[in-house]
C-alpha positions in Angstrom: 0.0 0.0 0.0 2.9 2.3 0.7 4.2 2.0 -2.8 0.7 2.9 -4.2 0.4 5.9 -1.9 3.9 7.1 -2.8 3.2 6.9 -6.5 -0.2 8.6 -6.1 1.3 11.4 -4.0 4.1 11.9 -6.6 1.5 12.2 -9.4 -0.7 14.6 -7.4 2.2 16.7 -6.2 0.9 16.5 -2.6 0.8 13.9 0.2 -2.7 13.8 1.6 -4.9 11.2 3.1 -7.5 11.7 0.3 -4.9 11.2 -2.4 -3.4 8.1 -0.8 -6.7 6.5 0.2 -8.3 7.1 -3.2 -5.4 5.5 -5.0 -5.3 2.5 -2.8 -9.1 2.0 -3.1 -8.9 2.4 -6.9 -6.3 -0.4 -7.0 -8.9 -2.7 -5.4 -7.6 -2.8 -1.9 -9.7 -1.8 1.1 -8.1 0.8 3.4 -9.5 2.6 6.5 -9.0 6.3 7.0 -6.9 5.5 10.0 -4.5 3.3 8.0 -4.5 5.9 5.2 -3.5 8.5 7.8 -0.7 6.3 9.1 0.6 5.8 5.5 0.6 9.6 5.0 2.7 10.0 8.1 5.1 7.5 6.9 5.3 9.1 3.4 5.9 12.5 4.9 8.7 11.2 7.2 10.3 9.5 4.2 10.2 12.7 2.1 13.7 14.2 1.8 14.1 17.8 3.1 14.1 20.6 0.5 17.5 21.6 -0.8 19.2 24.6 0.8 19.4 27.7 -1.3 
């Protein structure tokens, strides 16, 4: 599910529960809002920090 969420977030340009949950559900997997929220937290923590200017 994390891979699906990561790909969906990359396509959407944002990491939100709605983006992640919708992509997972469209792939045919059930996901609760709680699990989607946990996946979003994981994706945000995996995101590299922006480059320094």
